[in-house]
C-alpha positions, 0 to 999 in steps of 0.5 A: 516780815517787813520789806526792810528786813528782806535779804536777797543773797546774790549767790547760788553757792550752797556754802554761803547759804549754809554759812548764813543759816549757821549764823541764824540768818535765812535769806528770803531769796536766792538770786545768783548774779552771773558776771564775767569773773576774768581778772583785769590785766595786772589786777591784784587779788584783793582788788578782784575780790572787792570788784566782783562782789560789788558787781554781783550786788549791783547786777542783782539790784538792777535786775530786781529793781525791774520787778514790779513787786520788788520792795526795798530790802538788803542785797548781799553778795560775795566773791572769794579769791585764792592767790599765791602772791599776786597769782590768782588761782582759778575756780577749778572747773576741770581736773587739769585746773584743779591739778594745777592749783593743788600742785601750786599750793602743795607745801606752800602758803597762800592767801584767801580773800573774800570781798563782801558787798551789801546794798542796804534798803536806802541804796547805801553800798558798803564793802568789807575785804577779809584776808586769811593766810593758809599753809598746806602740807606737801601733797603727794601725787597719790593724795592729789589723785585721790582728792581729784577723784572725790570731785570736791574741788569742782567750782571751788576757788583754788581747787579745794574746799577746806570744809571737806577732805582738803581740811586735812591739807591745812597745816596752819590757818591765820584769820577767819576760817569761814572766810576760806569756806566762802563767807566771813561770818563775823564781818558779814553779820557786822555789815548787816547789823550796821545797816539796821538788819536784825540778825538775831530776829530768827534765832531760836528762843530756848525759853520753855513754856 
C-alpha cells in the first residue's frame, strides 16, 4: 500500500475501530492522541466536539512528523459529546458520574455531537460535525442500578453505550445511529473519499474463480 493510502486513526476507541472495519476501512495504525478534554468556559457542545477532534488530529500529526520513517498519509480523529441543552455530560469514569448522566437523561431528549477531523497527505484539514437527537424512556431506579452493574457505561460519553444494553432505553433516534456509537460512517467515508482515499480498496470482491 502506498504511503498516500495509509490511514492513522488518532483514537484508541474499540468502537471507532470496529465502525471503520464495518465500512471496509482498516486503519494502518492506531495512535491515540490524549488531550485535555475539559470544556472551555461557556463552550457550546458543538464547538467542543469540533475543537477536540481537531486537537487530537493535530497532536497526532505533530507526534508522527517527528518519526523518521513516517510517510505522508491520512490522519483521522473524532470526539463525541452528549448534551442536554447546553449542558455537557461527562465521559463517565465513575459510577457516580454514570448515575448522574442516566438520571438526567431519563425520560428526556438529548443530542449527540461528533466532530470528525481529517488531515490529508498534503496537510489539508477538513472537518465535519454530525448531530443526532435521542430520546430515552423513563428509567426506573432498579434499571439504572442494573445498567451500572453491567459496566458498559465506563468511559462512554453520557454514561451509556447505545450499541449495548442501553439500546433498549431509546424511544426515538433522529439522525445517524453510528454517530451515537462514536463515528458517523457516512460523513467519515465522504471526508476520506473527498480527499482521494480509496475507501473501497479493501472491500471483498465476491467474484468466484
